C-alpha positions in Angstrom: 22.7 -8.1 2.4 20.8 -9.9 4.4 16.9 -8.4 5.5 14.4 -9.4 7.8 12.0 -9.3 4.5 13.1 -11.4 2.2 12.1 -10.4 -1.6 11.7 -14.0 -2.4 8.9 -14.7 -0.1 7.0 -12.7 -2.5 6.9 -15.5 -4.6 5.5 -17.8 -1.9 2.7 -15.5 -1.4 0.1 -18.1 -2.7 1.1 -20.6 -0.4 -0.7 -18.7 2.6 -3.8 -20.3 0.9 -2.5 -24.0 1.4 -4.1 -24.3 4.8 -7.6 -22.2 3.7 -7.9 -22.7 0.0 -11.2 -21.1 0.1 -10.4 -18.2 1.6 -7.6 -17.9 -0.7 -9.5 -18.3 -3.7 -12.0 -15.6 -2.5 -9.0 -13.2 -1.5 -7.6 -13.8 -5.0 -11.0 -13.5 -6.9 -11.6 -10.3 -5.1 -8.4 -8.8 -5.6 -8.2 -9.6 -9.1 -11.6 -7.9 -9.7 -10.3 -4.6 -7.8 -7.7 -4.5 -10.1 -9.6 -4.5 -13.2 -10.1 -1.6 -15.4 -13.1 0.6 -14.1 -13.8 3.8 -13.5 -9.8 4.1 -12.9 -7.5 2.7 -15.6 -4.9 -0.3 -14.4 -2.1 2.0 -14.3 -3.8 4.7 -12.0 -5.0 1.7 -9.5 -0.9 0.7 -9.8 0.1 4.1 -8.5 -2.6 3.8 -5.6 -1.3 0.6 -4.7 2.0 1.9 -4.6 1.2 5.0 -2.7 -0.8 2.9 -0.4 2.2 0.4 0.0 4.6 3.2 1.2 2.0 4.1 3.5 2.0 1.0 5.3 5.5 0.1 4.9 4.8 -2.9 3.1 8.3 -4.1 1.1 6.7 -6.6 -0.5 3.9 -4.4 -1.9 6.5 -1.6 -2.7 8.7 -4.2 -4.9 5.5 -5.6 -6.5 3.7 -2.3 -7.2 7.2 -0.6 -8.4 7.5 -3.2 -10.9 3.5 -3.3 -11.9 3.6 0.7 -12.3 6.7 0.6 -15.0 5.3 -2.4 -16.8 1.9 -0.5 -17.1 3.9 3.0 -18.3 4.1 4.9 -15.1 7.6 6.4 -15.1 9.8 7.4 -12.1 8.7 10.9 -11.7 4.9 9.8 -11.7 6.0 7.2 -9.1 8.2 9.3 -6.8 5.0 11.9 -6.8 2.4 9.3 -5.8 4.7 8.2 -2.7 5.0 12.0 -1.8 0.9 12.3 -1.8 1.1 9.1 0.5 3.4 10.5 2.7 2.0 14.1 3.0 -1.5 11.7 3.7 0.2 10.2 6.4 2.2 13.0 7.5 -1.3 15.4 8.1 -3.2 12.5 9.9 -0.7 12.1 12.3 -0.3 15.9 12.7 -4.4 16.0 12.7 -4.4 13.6 15.8 -2.7 16.3 17.4 -5.9 18.1 18.1 -6.8 15.0 20.2 -3.5 15.3 22.1 -4.3 18.9 22.7 -7.6 18.2 23.9 -6.7 15.9 26.6 -4.1 18.4 27.6 -6.3 21.1 27.9 -8.8 18.9 30.0 -6.0 17.7 32.1 -4.7 21.3 32.6 -7.9 22.8 33.8 
């Protein structure tokens, strides 16, 4: 099935650096450092990345980090729970902005 997001485009990610090689090099170095083992394991970081990928709705990231999570030993239950955490935070963020709406309505209704 043809979609707006072509899964094969993920393989072309590095092409974005062709016209800005120094910026790409700096991004790649930083990105690599971020995902190294540290206070969080590489597996934990991959689960976080998967959850964020869902929150920002990046299909390329979802594909990449679903695979990465599996490679790092996560299972479908853990990955699904991470996605639910992202959904809860995203939903809560939408709802808490309802306070702003209520403030405007109350101000205009005076």
